[in-house]
C-alpha positions as CSV (number, residue, x, y, z in Angstrom):
1,X,0.1,0.0,0.0
2,X,1.3,3.5,-0.8
3,X,2.9,5.0,2.2
4,X,1.0,8.4,1.9
5,X,-2.4,6.6,1.7
6,X,-1.5,4.6,4.7
7,X,-0.5,7.7,6.7
8,X,-3.8,9.3,5.6
9,X,-5.8,6.3,6.9
10,X,-3.9,6.3,10.3
11,X,-4.8,10.0,10.6
12,X,-8.3,9.5,9.6
13,X,-8.6,6.6,12.1
14,X,-7.5,8.7,15.0
15,X,-9.3,11.6,14.0
16,X,-12.4,9.7,13.5
17,X,-12.2,8.1,17.0
18,X,-11.8,11.7,18.3
19,X,-14.6,13.2,16.4
20,X,-17.1,10.4,17.4
21,X,-16.2,10.8,20.8
22,X,-16.7,14.6,21.2
23,X,-19.8,14.8,18.9
24,X,-21.5,11.7,20.6
25,X,-20.8,12.3,24.3
26,X,-23.1,15.2,24.7
27,X,-25.9,12.8,24.0
28,X,-25.0,10.0,26.4
29,X,-27.5,11.1,29.1
30,X,-30.6,11.5,26.7
31,X,-33.1,9.0,27.4
32,X,-35.1,8.8,24.2
33,X,-35.0,10.0,20.6
34,X,-38.2,12.2,19.7
35,X,-38.7,13.7,16.5
36,X,-37.9,17.0,18.0
37,X,-34.7,15.8,19.3
38,X,-33.9,14.3,15.8
39,X,-34.5,17.7,14.2
40,X,-32.1,19.3,16.8
41,X,-29.6,16.8,16.1
42,X,-29.7,17.3,12.2
43,X,-29.4,21.0,12.8
44,X,-26.6,20.8,15.1
45,X,-24.6,18.6,12.7
46,X,-25.4,21.0,9.8
47,X,-23.5,23.7,11.8
48,X,-20.5,21.4,12.0
49,X,-20.2,21.2,8.1
50,X,-19.9,24.9,8.0
51,X,-16.9,27.3,8.5
52,X,-14.3,25.6,10.7
53,X,-13.8,28.8,12.6
54,X,-17.3,28.7,13.5
55,X,-17.4,25.3,14.9
56,X,-18.0,25.1,18.6
57,X,-15.1,24.0,20.9
58,X,-15.9,20.5,22.2
59,X,-14.5,18.4,25.0
60,X,-13.3,14.8,24.7
61,X,-14.0,12.2,27.2
62,X,-11.8,9.3,29.0
63,X,-12.1,7.3,26.1
64,X,-10.0,9.7,24.0
65,X,-7.8,10.5,26.8
66,X,-6.9,6.8,27.2
67,X,-6.6,6.3,23.5
68,X,-3.9,9.2,23.6
69,X,-2.1,7.3,26.3
70,X,-2.1,4.2,24.3
71,X,-0.7,5.8,21.2
72,X,1.9,7.7,23.1
73,X,3.0,4.5,25.0
74,X,3.3,2.5,21.6
75,X,5.2,5.3,19.9
76,X,7.7,5.9,22.8
77,X,8.2,2.2,23.8
78,X,8.2,0.8,20.4
79,X,5.8,-1.9,21.7
80,X,3.2,-2.8,24.1
81,X,4.5,-2.1,27.6
82,X,1.7,-2.8,30.2
83,X,3.4,-1.1,33.1
84,X,4.0,2.1,31.0
85,X,0.5,2.0,29.8
86,X,-1.0,1.5,33.0
87,X,1.1,4.4,34.5
88,X,-0.1,6.7,31.7
89,X,-3.7,5.8,32.4
90,X,-3.6,6.6,36.1
91,X,-1.5,9.8,35.6
92,X,-3.9,11.0,32.7
93,X,-7.0,10.3,35.1
94,X,-5.5,12.1,38.2
95,X,-4.6,15.0,36.0
96,X,-8.1,15.3,34.6
97,X,-10.5,13.1,36.6
98,X,-13.7,14.9,35.2
99,X,-13.7,13.6,31.8
100,X,-16.2,10.9,32.4
101,X,-14.4,7.8,33.9
102,X,-16.7,5.0,35.0
103,X,-16.5,4.1,38.7
104,X,-15.3,0.5,37.9
105,X,-12.2,1.8,36.0
106,X,-11.6,4.8,38.7
107,X,-11.4,1.8,41.3
108,X,-8.8,0.1,39.1
109,X,-6.7,3.1,38.8
110,X,-6.8,3.7,42.6
111,X,-5.7,0.0,43.3
112,X,-2.9,0.6,40.5
113,X,-1.6,3.6,42.2
114,X,-1.7,2.0,45.7
115,X,0.2,-1.2,44.6
116,X,2.6,0.9,42.8
117,X,2.1,-1.1,39.6
118,X,3.4,-4.2,40.9
119,X,0.7,-6.3,39.3
120,X,-1.1,-4.2,36.5
121,X,-3.5,-6.9,35.9
122,X,-4.7,-7.9,39.2
123,X,-7.2,-4.8,40.0
124,X,-9.1,-5.4,37.0
125,X,-9.3,-9.3,37.7
126,X,-10.9,-8.4,41.1
127,X,-13.8,-6.3,39.5
128,X,-17.3,-7.7,39.9
129,X,-16.4,-10.5,42.2
130,X,-13.6,-11.9,39.9
131,X,-15.5,-12.0,36.9
132,X,-14.1,-8.8,35.4
133,X,-15.8,-6.0,33.5
134,X,-17.4,-6.8,30.1
135,X,-17.9,-3.2,29.2
136,X,-16.8,-1.7,26.0
137,X,-13.9,0.4,27.5
138,X,-11.1,-1.7,25.8
139,X,-12.9,-1.4,22.4
140,X,-13.2,2.4,22.8
141,X,-9.4,2.9,23.1
142,X,-8.2,0.2,20.6
143,X,-7.5,2.2,17.5
144,X,-3.9,2.9,18.2
145,X,-3.2,-1.0,18.8
146,X,-5.0,-1.8,15.6
147,X,-2.9,0.6,13.6
148,X,0.2,-0.5,15.4
149,X,-0.3,-4.1,14.4
150,X,-2.3,-3.8,11.4
151,X,0.1,-6.1,9.5
152,X,0.0,-9.1,11.9
153,X,-3.3,-10.4,13.1
154,X,-1.7,-12.6,15.8
155,X,0.1,-9.6,17.3
156,X,-3.0,-7.6,16.9
157,X,-5.0,-10.1,18.9
158,X,-2.4,-10.6,21.5
159,X,-1.7,-6.9,22.3
160,X,-5.4,-5.9,22.2
161,X,-6.2,-8.7,24.8
162,X,-3.2,-7.5,27.0
163,X,-3.9,-4.0,26.8
164,X,-7.6,-4.3,27.3
165,X,-7.1,-6.6,30.6
166,X,-5.6,-3.6,32.5
167,X,-9.2,-2.6,32.8
168,X,-11.4,-5.2,31.4
169,X,-10.8,-8.9,32.0
170,X,-14.0,-10.7,31.2
171,X,-13.8,-12.5,27.9
172,X,-16.8,-10.6,26.6
173,X,-15.0,-7.2,27.2
174,X,-11.8,-8.5,25.7
175,X,-13.3,-10.1,22.5
176,X,-15.3,-6.9,21.9
177,X,-12.0,-5.1,21.8
178,X,-10.7,-7.6,19.4
179,X,-13.7,-7.4,17.1
180,X,-13.2,-3.6,17.0
181,X,-9.6,-4.1,16.2
182,X,-10.3,-6.5,13.4
183,X,-12.9,-3.9,11.8
184,X,-10.2,-1.1,12.0
185,X,-7.6,-3.5,10.3
186,X,-10.0,-4.4,7.6
187,X,-10.7,-0.8,6.9
188,X,-6.9,-0.1,6.3
189,X,-6.7,-2.9,3.7
190,X,-9.7,-1.3,1.6
191,X,-8.9,0.6,-1.7
192,X,-10.8,4.0,-1.2
193,X,-11.3,4.1,-4.8
194,X,-13.6,1.3,-4.8
195,X,-17.1,0.9,-3.2
196,X,-16.9,-1.0,0.1
197,X,-18.2,-4.7,-0.3
198,X,-20.3,-4.8,2.7
199,X,-21.1,-8.5,2.7
200,X,-17.5,-9.5,2.3
201,X,-16.4,-7.1,5.3
202,X,-19.0,-8.7,7.4
203,X,-18.1,-12.4,6.4
204,X,-14.5,-11.7,7.2
205,X,-15.3,-10.4,10.6
206,X,-17.5,-13.6,11.0
207,X,-14.8,-16.0,10.2
208,X,-12.2,-14.2,12.4
209,X,-14.6,-14.1,15.5
210,X,-15.4,-17.8,15.0
211,X,-11.8,-18.6,15.6
212,X,-11.5,-16.2,18.5
213,X,-14.7,-17.7,20.3
214,X,-14.0,-21.3,19.4
215,X,-13.3,-22.1,23.1
216,X,-15.9,-20.7,25.5
217,X,-16.2,-23.2,28.1
218,X,-16.7,-22.2,31.8
219,X,-18.0,-18.8,30.9
220,X,-21.7,-19.7,31.5
221,X,-22.7,-18.0,28.6
222,X,-26.2,-18.7,27.1
223,X,-24.7,-18.2,23.7
224,X,-21.1,-19.9,23.4
225,X,-20.5,-17.5,20.3
226,X,-22.0,-14.4,21.2
227,X,-20.2,-12.2,18.8
228,X,-20.5,-14.5,15.8
229,X,-24.2,-14.5,16.7
230,X,-24.5,-10.8,16.7
231,X,-22.6,-10.5,13.4
232,X,-24.9,-12.9,11.9
233,X,-27.7,-10.6,13.0
234,X,-25.9,-7.7,11.7
235,X,-25.6,-9.3,8.3
236,X,-29.4,-10.0,8.1
237,X,-30.1,-6.3,9.1
238,X,-27.8,-5.0,6.5
239,X,-29.5,-7.1,4.0
240,X,-32.9,-5.9,4.9
241,X,-31.5,-2.3,4.3
242,X,-34.4,0.4,4.5
243,X,-37.0,-2.1,5.9
244,X,-35.1,-2.1,9.3
245,X,-36.1,0.6,11.8
246,X,-33.9,2.0,14.3
247,X,-35.9,0.3,17.0
248,X,-35.2,-3.1,15.4
249,X,-31.5,-2.5,15.4
250,X,-31.5,-1.6,19.0
251,X,-33.7,-4.5,19.9
252,X,-31.4,-7.1,18.0
253,X,-27.8,-5.6,18.5
254,X,-28.5,-3.4,21.6
255,X,-27.1,0.0,22.6
256,X,-25.6,-0.5,26.2
257,X,-22.3,0.1,27.5
258,X,-21.4,-3.6,27.4
259,X,-19.1,-4.5,24.6
260,X,-21.5,-7.1,23.3
261,X,-24.3,-4.5,23.0
262,X,-22.3,-1.8,21.6
263,X,-19.3,-3.0,19.4
264,X,-21.5,-4.9,16.8
265,X,-23.9,-1.9,16.8
266,X,-21.1,0.5,16.1
267,X,-19.9,-1.5,13.2
268,X,-23.4,-1.7,11.9
269,X,-23.8,2.0,12.0
270,X,-20.5,2.3,9.9
271,X,-21.6,-0.2,7.4
272,X,-25.3,0.9,7.1
273,X,-24.0,4.7,6.7
274,X,-22.2,3.7,3.5
275,X,-25.6,4.3,1.9
276,X,-28.0,7.2,2.5
277,X,-30.2,7.0,5.4
278,X,-33.7,8.4,5.8
279,X,-33.7,11.5,8.1
280,X,-30.0,12.0,7.9
281,X,-29.4,14.7,5.4
282,X,-25.7,14.6,4.3
283,X,-23.7,13.3,1.6
284,X,-20.8,12.9,4.0
285,X,-20.6,9.1,5.1
286,X,-18.4,9.9,8.1
287,X,-20.9,12.4,9.5
288,X,-23.9,9.9,8.6
289,X,-22.3,7.3,10.4
290,X,-21.7,9.4,13.6
291,X,-25.1,11.1,13.5
292,X,-26.8,7.5,12.7
293,X,-24.8,6.0,15.9
294,X,-26.1,9.1,18.0
295,X,-29.6,8.3,17.0
296,X,-29.2,4.5,17.9
297,X,-27.4,5.5,21.1
298,X,-30.3,7.7,22.5
299,X,-33.0,5.5,21.3
300,X,-35.0,3.7,24.2
301,X,-36.9,0.4,23.3
302,X,-39.3,-1.0,25.7
């Protein structure tokens, strides 16, 4: 791949993470999506496509702060150094604790600081009565690892797993981060001059996750291959295209903070946004993906 194109993709990936965080975080506490809210959302995004000098200043959250720590650690150390990464996470938190860190992660950071980083994985293992968190925090900050290891899937899996386990040790949380990393890796391999082959993109993810989830014994999961199942559902929803409502997407894929109910949904939003979406008036697929993801996130399905 041409070096200049690869650099552009790396830059775009990191900027996309930051934009999604900044644009989506103000809506995290919304409880439902009314028609009025959808109009407000459309108009607020319209303003962002105007002059860059008129765009409002937007704050990033803990997810971007931790993504930055991952990127800086990989660059400065030349590899994944868990102790260095854990120290950066903790330092960033104590410097700016009001970026939206979850209570569970804060507890991990407090314990890491207390044990002087002697065992950087122990505090996360102790979470939730020893089961570990299966939240989406690992997936939210995985982009730098996916970029760093994009040529080698085995290294990508290993580094993603180990970096995620600093805060999330449940296999659901770890596998969600791996799925996100795979999606980023596949995007890096795409030719931007060609239309994205969505079915092939999904099938490749399914094949990869079948291998990751081949041994799920002892996890007490109702479905032994939960991400493979979600990707199968995602594939069906994509095939249905315009016949699928937002409510159905949330009902089948989810929109919660657990990795299983957010990572497949995020991938669906990206893939669905390759084509126009009713009610989202823009020709920009990046904006369309983020705006659609916000709509899905604040939709309450009962």
